[in-house]
C-alpha positions as CSV (number, residue, x, y, z in Angstrom):
1,M,-17.8,-77.2,-4.0
2,K,-17.8,-73.4,-3.4
3,T,-17.0,-71.0,-6.2
4,K,-14.4,-68.3,-5.4
5,H,-15.7,-64.9,-6.5
6,N,-13.3,-62.1,-7.6
7,H,-14.4,-58.8,-6.1
8,A,-11.8,-56.6,-7.8
9,F,-12.9,-53.6,-9.7
10,T,-13.2,-53.9,-13.5
11,L,-11.4,-51.4,-15.7
12,I,-14.6,-49.6,-16.4
13,E,-15.5,-49.3,-12.7
14,L,-12.0,-47.9,-12.0
15,L,-12.4,-45.3,-14.7
16,V,-15.8,-44.3,-13.3
17,V,-14.3,-43.9,-9.8
18,I,-11.3,-41.9,-11.1
19,T,-13.7,-39.6,-13.1
20,I,-15.9,-39.0,-10.1
21,I,-12.8,-38.1,-8.0
22,A,-11.5,-35.8,-10.7
23,I,-14.9,-34.0,-10.9
24,L,-15.1,-33.6,-7.1
25,A,-11.5,-32.2,-7.0
26,S,-12.2,-29.7,-9.8
27,L,-15.2,-28.5,-7.8
28,A,-13.3,-28.4,-4.5
29,V,-10.2,-26.5,-5.6
30,P,-12.0,-23.3,-6.7
31,A,-14.2,-23.4,-3.6
32,Y,-11.2,-23.7,-1.4
33,S,-9.4,-20.8,-3.3
34,G,-12.5,-18.7,-2.9
35,I,-12.7,-19.4,0.9
36,Q,-9.0,-18.7,1.3
37,K,-9.4,-15.4,-0.6
38,M,-12.3,-14.3,1.6
39,G,-10.3,-15.2,4.7
40,N,-7.3,-13.2,3.6
41,Q,-9.5,-10.3,2.7
42,A,-11.1,-10.4,6.1
43,K,-7.6,-10.1,7.7
44,G,-6.7,-7.3,5.4
45,I,-10.0,-5.5,6.2
46,N,-9.2,-5.8,9.9
47,N,-5.7,-4.4,9.5
48,C,-7.0,-1.5,7.6
49,K,-9.6,-0.7,10.3
50,Q,-6.8,-0.8,12.9
51,I,-4.7,1.7,10.9
52,I,-7.6,4.1,10.6
53,L,-8.4,3.8,14.3
54,S,-4.7,4.6,15.1
55,L,-4.9,7.6,12.8
56,K,-8.0,8.8,14.7
57,Q,-6.3,8.3,18.0
58,F,-3.3,10.4,16.7
59,S,-5.7,13.1,15.6
60,K,-7.2,13.6,19.0
61,D,-3.9,15.1,20.3
62,N,-3.1,16.9,17.1
63,N,-6.0,19.3,16.3
64,S,-7.8,16.6,14.2
65,Q,-4.8,16.2,11.9
66,Y,-3.4,12.8,10.9
67,S,0.2,11.8,11.1
68,D,1.0,12.8,7.6
69,S,0.3,16.4,8.2
70,V,2.1,17.0,11.5
71,N,5.8,17.8,11.7
72,N,7.7,14.8,13.0
73,T,10.3,15.8,15.6
74,Q,12.2,12.6,15.0
75,T,12.9,13.4,11.3
76,G,12.3,17.2,11.3
77,G,9.8,17.0,8.5
78,I,6.4,16.1,7.1
79,A,5.7,12.6,5.8
80,A,6.4,12.1,2.1
81,T,5.3,8.5,2.0
82,A,2.7,6.3,3.8
83,N,5.7,4.5,5.5
84,D,6.7,7.9,7.1
85,A,3.1,8.6,8.2
86,F,2.6,5.2,9.7
87,R,6.0,5.1,11.4
88,F,5.1,8.3,13.2
89,L,2.2,6.3,14.8
90,V,4.8,3.8,16.1
91,Q,7.1,6.6,17.3
92,E,4.1,8.1,19.2
93,Q,3.5,4.6,20.7
94,I,0.0,4.5,19.4
95,V,0.9,1.4,17.4
96,A,3.0,-1.3,19.2
97,D,2.8,-4.0,16.5
98,E,3.8,-2.9,13.0
99,R,2.2,-6.1,11.5
100,I,-1.1,-4.3,11.2
101,F,0.5,-2.5,8.2
102,G,0.7,-5.8,6.3
103,C,-1.9,-7.8,4.3
104,P,-2.2,-11.5,3.5
105,A,-1.0,-12.1,-0.1
106,G,0.7,-8.7,0.0
107,Y,3.6,-6.9,1.6
108,N,4.2,-7.6,5.3
109,P,6.4,-6.3,8.1
110,D,8.7,-8.6,10.0
111,G,7.6,-7.2,13.4
112,N,11.0,-5.6,14.2
113,I,10.4,-2.0,15.0
114,G,13.8,-1.1,16.5
115,V,14.2,0.9,19.7
116,A,12.7,4.1,21.1
117,P,12.5,6.9,20.4
118,G,13.2,6.6,16.7
119,F,12.0,3.0,16.1
120,A,14.1,3.2,12.9
121,M,13.3,-0.4,11.9
122,A,9.6,0.2,11.7
123,L,8.0,0.3,8.3
124,T,11.2,-0.1,6.3
125,P,10.8,-0.5,2.5
126,G,8.7,-3.6,1.7
127,E,7.1,-3.7,5.1
128,N,4.0,-1.7,4.3
129,H,1.1,-2.7,2.1
130,W,-1.1,0.4,2.3
131,A,-1.2,3.9,0.7
132,M,-3.1,6.8,2.2
133,T,-4.6,10.1,1.0
134,A,-2.6,13.0,2.2
135,G,-3.9,16.1,4.0
136,Q,-7.1,14.7,5.4
137,T,-8.4,15.3,8.9
138,D,-10.8,13.7,11.3
139,A,-13.3,16.2,10.1
140,T,-12.9,15.4,6.4
141,Q,-16.0,14.0,4.6
142,G,-16.7,10.5,5.9
143,N,-16.7,8.6,2.6
144,M,-13.3,10.0,1.6
145,P,-10.9,7.1,0.8
146,L,-8.2,7.4,3.5
147,V,-6.3,4.1,3.6
148,Y,-6.3,1.6,0.7
149,E,-4.1,-1.0,-0.9
150,N,-1.0,0.5,-2.5
151,S,-1.7,1.5,-6.1
152,A,0.3,1.3,-9.3
153,T,-0.1,5.0,-10.2
154,Y,-0.6,7.9,-7.8
155,G,-2.8,10.3,-9.7
156,W,-6.3,11.1,-8.5
157,P,-8.0,8.7,-8.6
158,P,-5.2,6.1,-8.2
159,Q,-5.1,3.0,-10.4
160,W,-4.0,-0.6,-9.8
161,N,-2.5,-3.4,-11.9
162,A,-5.0,-6.2,-12.3
163,D,-2.5,-8.2,-14.5
164,V,-0.6,-9.2,-11.3
165,A,-3.7,-10.0,-9.2
166,G,-2.9,-12.0,-6.2
167,Q,0.8,-11.6,-6.5
168,I,3.2,-9.8,-4.2
169,K,3.9,-7.0,-6.6
170,P,3.5,-3.2,-6.6
171,G,-0.1,-2.0,-7.2
172,R,-1.6,-5.5,-7.5
173,T,-5.3,-6.2,-7.0
174,W,-7.1,-9.3,-5.7
175,P,-8.2,-11.8,-8.3
176,G,-11.4,-10.5,-9.9
177,G,-10.2,-6.8,-9.9
178,E,-10.9,-6.0,-6.3
179,I,-9.1,-3.9,-3.6
180,I,-9.7,-3.1,0.0
181,I,-10.6,0.6,0.7
182,G,-10.9,2.2,4.1
183,R,-12.7,5.5,4.4
184,N,-12.5,8.4,6.8
185,D,-15.6,7.3,8.7
186,G,-13.8,4.1,9.6
187,S,-15.7,1.8,7.3
188,V,-13.6,-0.7,5.3
189,Q,-14.8,-3.0,2.5
190,V,-13.7,-4.8,-0.6
191,E,-14.6,-2.9,-3.7
192,K,-14.7,-4.0,-7.4
193,L,-12.7,-1.9,-9.8
194,N,-13.7,-1.1,-13.4
195,G,-12.0,-4.1,-14.9
196,K,-10.2,-7.4,-14.3
197,K,-7.3,-6.9,-16.7
198,G,-4.6,-4.2,-17.2
199,T,-4.6,-0.9,-15.4
200,V,-7.9,-0.4,-13.6
201,G,-9.4,2.3,-11.4
202,P,-12.6,2.9,-9.4
203,K,-15.9,2.2,-11.2
204,A,-17.6,5.3,-12.6
205,M,-20.7,6.6,-10.8
206,A,-23.5,8.8,-12.1
207,G,-22.3,12.0,-13.5
208,G,-18.9,10.6,-14.4
209,L,-17.5,10.7,-10.8
210,N,-16.3,7.7,-8.9
211,S,-15.8,6.6,-5.2
212,F,-12.6,8.7,-5.1
213,T,-13.5,11.8,-7.0
214,Q,-17.0,12.2,-5.7
215,P,-16.1,12.8,-2.0
216,S,-13.2,15.0,-3.0
217,Q,-15.7,17.2,-4.9
218,G,-13.6,16.8,-8.1
219,Q,-10.5,18.3,-6.5
220,P,-7.4,16.1,-7.1
221,Q,-5.8,14.8,-3.9
222,R,-2.3,13.7,-3.2
223,V,-1.6,10.0,-2.6
224,L,1.1,8.9,-0.2
225,P,2.5,5.6,-1.5
226,A,3.9,2.7,0.3
227,V,7.7,2.4,-0.1
228,I,8.3,-1.1,-1.5
229,A,12.0,-0.9,-2.4
230,G,15.0,1.2,-1.4
231,S,17.6,1.6,1.3
232,T,17.2,-0.5,4.4
233,M,19.2,2.0,6.5
234,G,17.5,3.2,9.7
235,G,15.6,6.5,10.0
236,S,13.2,8.2,7.7
237,Y,12.5,6.9,4.2
238,N,10.9,10.0,2.9
239,N,13.5,10.4,0.2
240,M,13.2,6.8,-1.3
241,Q,12.6,6.6,-5.0
242,Q,9.2,5.0,-5.6
243,P,8.7,2.8,-8.6
244,G,5.6,3.7,-10.5
245,G,5.8,7.4,-9.7
246,L,4.0,10.2,-11.5
247,P,4.9,10.6,-15.2
248,G,7.4,13.3,-16.0
249,Q,9.0,13.3,-12.6
250,P,12.3,11.5,-12.9
251,G,13.8,12.7,-9.6
252,G,12.8,13.8,-6.2
253,L,10.4,12.5,-3.7
254,P,8.4,9.3,-4.3
255,G,7.0,10.0,-7.7
256,G,9.3,13.0,-7.8
257,L,8.9,16.7,-7.5
258,P,8.4,18.2,-11.0
259,G,11.3,19.8,-12.8
260,Q,14.0,18.3,-10.6
261,P,15.9,15.8,-12.7
262,G,19.3,17.1,-11.5
263,G,18.7,17.1,-7.8
264,L,19.9,14.7,-5.2
265,P,17.5,11.7,-4.7
266,G,14.5,13.6,-3.4
267,G,16.8,16.7,-3.1
268,L,16.8,20.2,-4.4
269,P,17.3,21.0,-8.1
270,G,20.8,21.6,-9.5
271,Q,22.7,20.5,-6.4
272,P,24.9,17.6,-7.6
273,G,27.9,19.0,-5.6
274,G,27.5,21.9,-3.2
275,L,24.9,24.7,-3.0
276,P,23.9,26.5,-6.2
277,G,26.6,28.9,-7.5
278,Q,29.2,27.6,-5.1
279,P,31.6,25.5,-7.3
280,G,34.3,25.5,-4.7
281,G,32.3,23.9,-2.0
282,L,32.8,20.5,-0.5
283,P,30.6,17.9,-2.2
284,G,27.3,18.9,-0.9
285,G,29.1,21.1,1.5
286,L,29.2,24.7,2.6
287,P,30.0,27.5,0.1
288,G,33.5,28.9,0.0
289,N,35.3,25.9,1.6
290,P,37.6,24.6,-1.1
């Protein structure tokens, strides 16, 4: 008579199998997250390179100047934000796909740029991930930071918020306190900041300088921020209020012009209704027209 054997797992064997699976899963999840992070950073690096190449292309026809320093005939002014400067590249038809101004795990355009010649739907608030350093040219020192992930503060050097790492929030870093920086020579890489928590900036170098202050020879530069909130109306967004502006500048352009708390948003000081000294004007209107 044959004996029937029971091949079912015992409780101990089941526990061992479950433990092994749990250990393998705990090892696999961080590995997958790391691979995903590197893949997203690679896409961000590629986008940043394309932006710099587009700025270089623009400079060839504009005396080595980039799009933030040239008067835009569509808006009648100079760019006050990175959105303005990058939209100019679209208006000049150097860039046909605004999605290069996005970044995985960051702010991304929807691909709708509107119609020529104004392309008013290009780079609307929340559709640009990148800040840039104003006033640079194709001849500026090669290691000058030119295009980089939008910061939380706009002094020189700018700083980022590592407490919201990996989140779609203003001034965020990558996990581990890293950001993508593109330089004037076209090189782009992920760089570690001076911390992984709180407000962090570039690491200090010998002599107390850092990767932002060293190429600028200690002279503060102006940062053009990405507009991440504001009106969605068409046209230029160079007057949008920018969260995280410079301290002591409650009104005016992104970050505000100093001493203009009473102006129109981004406007001139002391002009809540009519030109200065013209109380009888139409609201914001011409003097002497009651």
